[in-house]
DRENBA-412507 format. One line per field, with one value per residue: residue number from 1; residue in one letter; x, y, z negated of N, C-alpha, C in turn. Coordinates in nm, 3 decimals. Each point is the difference from the previous one (the first is absolute). Layout:
<nodes>
seq: (NUM | ...)
type: (A | ...)
n.X: (X | ...)
n.Y: (Y | ...)
n.Z: (Z | ...)
ca.X: (X | ...)
ca.Y: (Y | ...)
ca.Z: (Z | ...)
c.X: (X | ...)
c.Y: (Y | ...)
c.Z: (Z | ...)
</nodes>
This chain:
<nodes>
seq: (1 | 2 | 3 | 4 | 5 | 6 | 7 | 8 | 9 | 10 | 11 | 12 | 13 | 14 | 15 | 16 | 17 | 18 | 19 | 20 | 21 | 22 | 23 | 24 | 25 | 26 | 27 | 28 | 29 | 30 | 31 | 32 | 33 | 34 | 35 | 36 | 37 | 38 | 39 | 40 | 41 | 42 | 43 | 44 | 45 | 46 | 47 | 48 | 49 | 50 | 51 | 52 | 53 | 54 | 55 | 56 | 57 | 58 | 59 | 60 | 61 | 62 | 63 | 64 | 65 | 66 | 67 | 68 | 69 | 70 | 71 | 72 | 73 | 74 | 75 | 76 | 77 | 78 | 79 | 80 | 81 | 82 | 83 | 84 | 85 | 86 | 87 | 88 | 89 | 90 | 91 | 92 | 93 | 94 | 95 | 96 | 97 | 98 | 99 | 100 | 101 | 102 | 103 | 104 | 105 | 106 | 107 | 108 | 109 | 110 | 111 | 112 | 113 | 114 | 115 | 116 | 117 | 118 | 119 | 120 | 121 | 122 | 123 | 124 | 125 | 126 | 127 | 128 | 129)
type: (M | D | N | F | T | H | Y | F | T | E | D | E | A | N | Q | L | L | T | D | L | V | P | L | V | E | A | M | L | T | A | R | D | E | L | L | A | L | Q | P | E | L | Q | E | T | L | E | L | A | V | N | N | G | N | S | R | V | S | S | E | A | L | D | A | M | Q | A | L | K | D | L | F | S | S | I | Q | A | Y | G | V | E | I | K | D | I | N | R | G | L | L | D | F | P | S | K | R | A | G | E | V | V | Y | L | C | W | A | Y | G | E | D | S | I | G | Y | W | H | T | L | D | A | G | F | A | G | R | K | S | L | E | K)
n.X: (1.553 | -0.138 | -0.068 | -0.091 | -0.111 | -0.068 | -0.046 | -0.062 | -0.119 | -0.065 | -0.043 | 0.143 | 0.062 | -0.065 | -0.032 | 0.156 | -0.039 | -0.107 | 0.122 | 0.067 | -0.125 | -0.091 | 0.127 | -0.015 | -0.123 | 0.022 | 0.073 | -0.115 | -0.085 | 0.060 | -0.003 | -0.152 | -0.022 | 0.106 | -0.076 | -0.093 | 0.070 | 0.026 | -0.069 | -0.053 | 0.017 | 0.053 | -0.112 | -0.076 | 0.084 | -0.014 | -0.154 | -0.011 | 0.078 | -0.128 | -0.085 | -0.037 | -0.129 | -0.069 | -0.129 | 0.070 | 0.116 | -0.117 | -0.069 | 0.136 | -0.011 | -0.163 | 0.013 | 0.130 | -0.016 | -0.090 | 0.074 | 0.088 | -0.089 | -0.056 | 0.147 | -0.004 | -0.127 | 0.030 | 0.127 | -0.054 | -0.090 | 0.112 | -0.073 | 0.054 | 0.026 | -0.026 | -0.137 | 0.047 | 0.006 | -0.011 | 0.056 | 0.111 | -0.065 | 0.101 | -0.074 | 0.083 | 0.062 | -0.030 | 0.064 | -0.053 | -0.010 | -0.005 | 0.102 | -0.145 | -0.022 | -0.116 | -0.076 | -0.027 | -0.068 | 0.001 | -0.137 | 0.060 | -0.117 | 0.082 | 0.071 | 0.048 | 0.104 | 0.093 | 0.124 | 0.085 | 0.077 | 0.075 | -0.125 | -0.075 | -0.062 | 0.122 | 0.044 | -0.093 | -0.019 | -0.070 | -0.074 | -0.066 | 0.114)
n.Y: (-1.712 | -0.010 | 0.080 | -0.046 | 0.003 | 0.085 | -0.039 | 0.104 | -0.055 | -0.022 | -0.125 | -0.043 | 0.011 | -0.025 | -0.140 | 0.022 | 0.005 | -0.082 | -0.066 | -0.012 | 0.006 | -0.037 | -0.069 | -0.031 | -0.018 | -0.077 | -0.081 | -0.009 | -0.003 | -0.116 | -0.076 | 0.051 | -0.087 | -0.061 | -0.028 | -0.018 | -0.074 | -0.059 | 0.082 | -0.051 | -0.084 | 0.041 | 0.116 | -0.080 | -0.045 | 0.149 | 0.018 | -0.131 | 0.034 | 0.122 | -0.120 | -0.017 | 0.017 | -0.087 | 0.004 | 0.037 | -0.006 | 0.024 | 0.082 | 0.019 | 0.024 | 0.021 | 0.062 | 0.025 | 0.003 | 0.010 | 0.059 | -0.012 | 0.027 | 0.111 | 0.050 | -0.024 | 0.047 | 0.056 | 0.003 | 0.027 | 0.016 | 0.004 | 0.132 | 0.025 | 0.077 | 0.030 | 0.084 | 0.079 | 0.063 | -0.101 | -0.028 | -0.052 | -0.131 | -0.089 | -0.122 | -0.035 | -0.059 | -0.112 | -0.011 | -0.111 | 0.017 | 0.129 | 0.017 | 0.009 | 0.124 | -0.031 | 0.059 | 0.075 | 0.089 | 0.090 | -0.025 | -0.089 | -0.044 | -0.074 | -0.105 | 0.081 | 0.035 | -0.050 | -0.017 | 0.010 | -0.032 | -0.003 | -0.007 | -0.008 | 0.094 | 0.032 | -0.133 | 0.080 | -0.128 | 0.001 | -0.046 | 0.068 | 0.076)
n.Z: (0.610 | 0.001 | -0.054 | 0.101 | -0.095 | 0.097 | 0.089 | 0.039 | -0.002 | 0.080 | 0.010 | -0.046 | 0.060 | 0.081 | -0.085 | 0.005 | 0.091 | -0.015 | -0.040 | 0.099 | 0.067 | -0.110 | -0.014 | 0.115 | -0.037 | -0.092 | 0.078 | 0.121 | -0.119 | -0.039 | 0.105 | 0.016 | -0.126 | 0.027 | 0.107 | -0.089 | -0.104 | 0.102 | 0.041 | -0.112 | 0.055 | 0.096 | -0.022 | -0.036 | 0.096 | 0.080 | -0.047 | 0.021 | 0.098 | -0.052 | -0.004 | 0.109 | -0.023 | 0.046 | -0.002 | 0.111 | -0.091 | -0.077 | 0.066 | 0.053 | -0.105 | -0.022 | 0.122 | -0.045 | -0.154 | 0.062 | 0.061 | -0.113 | -0.063 | 0.098 | -0.005 | -0.119 | -0.044 | 0.105 | -0.055 | -0.136 | 0.099 | -0.038 | -0.032 | 0.144 | -0.063 | 0.124 | -0.059 | -0.086 | 0.105 | 0.067 | -0.107 | 0.048 | 0.023 | -0.042 | 0.081 | -0.073 | 0.141 | 0.081 | 0.128 | 0.048 | -0.143 | 0.041 | -0.116 | -0.042 | 0.021 | -0.094 | 0.094 | -0.123 | 0.050 | -0.123 | -0.017 | 0.001 | 0.077 | 0.064 | -0.023 | 0.108 | -0.062 | 0.069 | -0.049 | 0.073 | -0.059 | 0.127 | 0.042 | -0.111 | -0.039 | 0.069 | -0.100 | -0.087 | 0.000 | 0.117 | -0.125 | 0.111 | 0.014)
ca.X: (-0.111 | -0.099 | -0.025 | -0.138 | -0.072 | -0.151 | -0.045 | -0.160 | -0.089 | -0.094 | -0.105 | 0.014 | 0.036 | -0.146 | -0.056 | 0.095 | -0.006 | -0.106 | 0.076 | 0.102 | -0.048 | -0.003 | 0.125 | 0.084 | -0.098 | 0.047 | 0.131 | -0.011 | -0.038 | 0.136 | 0.107 | -0.049 | 0.000 | 0.147 | 0.007 | -0.078 | 0.031 | 0.148 | 0.044 | 0.033 | 0.052 | 0.125 | 0.023 | -0.008 | 0.124 | 0.104 | -0.004 | 0.023 | 0.149 | 0.043 | -0.046 | -0.108 | -0.070 | -0.128 | -0.084 | 0.038 | 0.086 | -0.068 | -0.099 | 0.055 | 0.088 | -0.100 | -0.018 | 0.120 | -0.055 | -0.119 | 0.088 | 0.067 | -0.090 | -0.049 | 0.073 | 0.041 | -0.133 | -0.015 | 0.104 | -0.046 | -0.046 | 0.094 | -0.037 | 0.095 | -0.062 | 0.084 | 0.028 | -0.108 | -0.034 | -0.076 | -0.065 | 0.046 | 0.027 | 0.036 | -0.015 | 0.101 | -0.092 | 0.043 | -0.077 | 0.042 | 0.115 | 0.067 | -0.020 | 0.006 | -0.091 | -0.106 | 0.016 | -0.111 | 0.025 | -0.123 | -0.101 | -0.021 | -0.109 | 0.054 | 0.142 | -0.011 | 0.136 | 0.125 | 0.137 | 0.124 | 0.083 | 0.073 | -0.074 | -0.059 | -0.097 | -0.016 | -0.040 | -0.134 | -0.109 | -0.165 | -0.028 | -0.101 | 0.090)
ca.Y: (-0.087 | 0.081 | -0.008 | 0.018 | -0.100 | -0.065 | 0.019 | 0.014 | -0.019 | 0.134 | 0.009 | 0.049 | 0.159 | 0.069 | -0.017 | 0.087 | 0.179 | 0.056 | 0.069 | 0.092 | 0.132 | 0.133 | 0.010 | 0.063 | 0.146 | 0.046 | 0.003 | 0.137 | 0.095 | 0.028 | 0.078 | 0.118 | 0.087 | 0.040 | 0.075 | 0.125 | 0.043 | 0.031 | 0.138 | 0.064 | -0.125 | 0.069 | 0.085 | -0.083 | -0.094 | 0.084 | 0.055 | -0.103 | 0.013 | 0.080 | -0.035 | 0.069 | -0.116 | 0.029 | -0.101 | -0.038 | -0.112 | -0.110 | -0.052 | -0.050 | -0.141 | -0.075 | -0.027 | -0.087 | -0.123 | -0.028 | -0.074 | -0.079 | -0.096 | -0.057 | -0.091 | -0.136 | -0.059 | -0.038 | -0.091 | -0.138 | -0.081 | -0.042 | 0.080 | 0.104 | 0.159 | 0.060 | 0.124 | 0.062 | 0.094 | -0.067 | -0.093 | -0.097 | -0.139 | -0.107 | -0.110 | -0.101 | -0.096 | -0.073 | -0.010 | -0.116 | -0.071 | 0.096 | 0.116 | 0.165 | 0.060 | 0.062 | 0.138 | 0.061 | 0.139 | 0.069 | 0.050 | -0.110 | -0.098 | -0.108 | -0.061 | -0.035 | -0.023 | -0.064 | 0.026 | -0.097 | 0.045 | 0.108 | 0.095 | 0.128 | 0.046 | 0.033 | -0.108 | -0.094 | -0.086 | -0.059 | -0.120 | -0.084 | -0.062)
ca.Z: (-0.074 | -0.071 | -0.191 | -0.028 | -0.090 | 0.067 | 0.135 | 0.008 | 0.125 | 0.035 | -0.103 | -0.127 | 0.032 | -0.003 | -0.112 | -0.082 | 0.035 | -0.107 | -0.149 | 0.057 | 0.053 | -0.083 | -0.035 | 0.127 | -0.002 | -0.138 | 0.045 | 0.055 | -0.094 | -0.084 | 0.116 | 0.027 | -0.110 | -0.005 | 0.109 | -0.022 | -0.115 | 0.067 | 0.017 | -0.136 | -0.093 | 0.038 | -0.118 | -0.115 | -0.062 | -0.042 | -0.135 | -0.087 | -0.016 | -0.077 | -0.114 | 0.014 | 0.002 | 0.100 | 0.037 | 0.153 | -0.045 | -0.066 | 0.117 | 0.109 | -0.069 | -0.007 | 0.145 | 0.028 | -0.037 | 0.077 | 0.124 | -0.033 | -0.049 | 0.102 | 0.111 | -0.088 | 0.024 | 0.141 | 0.043 | -0.062 | 0.081 | 0.124 | 0.093 | 0.013 | 0.034 | 0.103 | 0.038 | -0.080 | 0.064 | 0.090 | -0.081 | 0.079 | -0.064 | 0.065 | -0.097 | 0.062 | 0.046 | 0.098 | 0.128 | 0.076 | -0.048 | -0.036 | -0.081 | 0.046 | -0.096 | 0.041 | -0.007 | -0.031 | -0.047 | -0.038 | 0.074 | 0.101 | -0.071 | -0.008 | 0.039 | 0.134 | 0.068 | -0.073 | 0.033 | -0.037 | -0.094 | 0.031 | 0.097 | -0.074 | 0.042 | 0.121 | 0.069 | 0.002 | 0.083 | -0.033 | -0.017 | 0.072 | 0.101)
c.X: (-0.073 | 0.011 | -0.132 | -0.003 | -0.107 | -0.005 | -0.148 | -0.031 | -0.053 | -0.130 | -0.002 | 0.060 | -0.141 | -0.052 | 0.047 | -0.061 | -0.111 | 0.070 | 0.090 | -0.048 | 0.016 | 0.123 | 0.058 | -0.069 | 0.064 | 0.147 | 0.045 | -0.022 | 0.096 | 0.113 | -0.029 | 0.037 | 0.145 | 0.046 | -0.053 | 0.105 | 0.175 | 0.034 | 0.005 | 0.103 | 0.168 | 0.044 | 0.007 | 0.131 | 0.091 | -0.002 | 0.054 | 0.153 | 0.041 | -0.093 | -0.159 | -0.119 | -0.142 | -0.104 | 0.031 | 0.064 | -0.065 | -0.099 | 0.094 | 0.088 | -0.109 | -0.035 | 0.097 | -0.021 | -0.117 | 0.028 | 0.058 | -0.082 | -0.077 | 0.072 | 0.027 | -0.124 | 0.001 | 0.102 | -0.033 | -0.064 | 0.078 | 0.022 | 0.132 | -0.050 | 0.106 | 0.001 | -0.122 | -0.074 | -0.098 | -0.105 | 0.017 | 0.058 | 0.039 | -0.011 | 0.108 | -0.114 | 0.054 | -0.081 | 0.099 | 0.166 | 0.097 | -0.070 | -0.026 | -0.118 | -0.138 | 0.012 | -0.124 | 0.021 | -0.134 | -0.092 | -0.024 | -0.071 | 0.072 | 0.130 | -0.035 | 0.133 | 0.127 | 0.093 | 0.120 | 0.062 | 0.050 | -0.038 | -0.071 | -0.130 | -0.030 | 0.011 | -0.109 | -0.072 | -0.123 | 0.016 | -0.098 | 0.098 | 0.053)
c.Y: (0.136 | -0.036 | 0.004 | -0.111 | -0.040 | 0.038 | 0.029 | -0.040 | 0.143 | 0.025 | 0.027 | 0.161 | 0.089 | 0.004 | 0.086 | 0.146 | 0.046 | 0.041 | 0.090 | 0.145 | 0.106 | 0.012 | 0.106 | 0.151 | 0.109 | 0.051 | 0.159 | 0.114 | 0.073 | 0.090 | 0.137 | 0.113 | 0.025 | 0.115 | 0.171 | 0.085 | 0.040 | 0.156 | 0.060 | -0.092 | 0.058 | 0.084 | -0.072 | -0.086 | 0.115 | 0.044 | -0.107 | -0.012 | 0.091 | -0.035 | 0.087 | -0.089 | 0.050 | -0.109 | -0.051 | -0.121 | -0.112 | -0.062 | -0.057 | -0.146 | -0.085 | -0.058 | -0.092 | -0.145 | -0.060 | -0.041 | -0.134 | -0.128 | -0.078 | -0.074 | -0.129 | -0.077 | -0.045 | -0.092 | -0.146 | -0.078 | -0.030 | 0.064 | 0.115 | 0.153 | 0.048 | 0.129 | 0.073 | 0.092 | -0.053 | -0.125 | -0.123 | -0.093 | -0.107 | -0.108 | -0.137 | -0.109 | -0.092 | 0.009 | -0.045 | -0.044 | 0.094 | 0.124 | 0.133 | 0.081 | 0.025 | 0.149 | 0.094 | 0.174 | 0.033 | 0.043 | -0.131 | -0.081 | -0.135 | -0.010 | -0.013 | -0.009 | -0.063 | 0.051 | -0.074 | 0.074 | 0.147 | 0.077 | 0.108 | 0.051 | 0.013 | -0.114 | -0.087 | -0.033 | -0.028 | -0.137 | -0.051 | -0.058 | -0.138)
c.Z: (-0.078 | -0.154 | -0.026 | -0.090 | 0.057 | 0.123 | 0.019 | 0.138 | 0.025 | -0.094 | -0.141 | -0.013 | 0.005 | -0.109 | -0.104 | 0.008 | -0.106 | -0.119 | 0.053 | 0.045 | -0.120 | -0.080 | 0.087 | 0.007 | -0.136 | 0.030 | 0.069 | -0.042 | -0.093 | 0.074 | 0.029 | -0.108 | -0.002 | 0.109 | -0.020 | -0.101 | 0.064 | -0.016 | -0.137 | -0.057 | 0.027 | -0.122 | -0.113 | -0.028 | 0.012 | -0.142 | -0.108 | -0.017 | -0.096 | -0.134 | 0.016 | 0.006 | 0.109 | 0.005 | 0.109 | -0.031 | -0.051 | 0.121 | 0.084 | -0.089 | -0.003 | 0.113 | 0.038 | -0.037 | 0.019 | 0.137 | -0.045 | -0.038 | 0.119 | 0.113 | -0.075 | 0.036 | 0.153 | 0.010 | -0.065 | 0.071 | 0.134 | 0.174 | 0.002 | -0.012 | 0.113 | 0.048 | -0.113 | 0.057 | 0.082 | -0.100 | 0.079 | -0.095 | 0.091 | -0.078 | 0.065 | 0.043 | 0.080 | 0.111 | 0.101 | -0.069 | -0.026 | -0.095 | 0.055 | -0.094 | 0.080 | -0.059 | 0.007 | -0.042 | -0.049 | 0.122 | 0.113 | -0.087 | -0.035 | 0.047 | 0.134 | 0.071 | -0.059 | 0.073 | -0.050 | -0.145 | -0.016 | 0.099 | -0.039 | 0.047 | 0.165 | 0.136 | -0.034 | 0.107 | -0.064 | -0.027 | 0.080 | 0.125 | -0.007)
</nodes>
């Protein structure tokens, strides 16, 4: 049994993209900031063990908090984040009486795919079929 509180229609999911696209863009930016800090972050963490301090730790903490806040904001819509690198979101839905996901990836103009709950991105099927 699923635990979804809402099932999106294709139209609802598409309308929600207006709110979600800026959040996904910000999520991707925060991810990029963390990745850019990663080489320095290892050194900073090693210094932290010896009570060192660095601007990198502050920047990394800020980016991590931004990611957490963005995850919460996106999930508050009832949408699942499936892949932070792709900006991949799944919207619980029903298709022919079966619970499925409507699937959207950052850069796509609209919701164009769906997949079963266990199929994932590789199992996406066009909504037009």
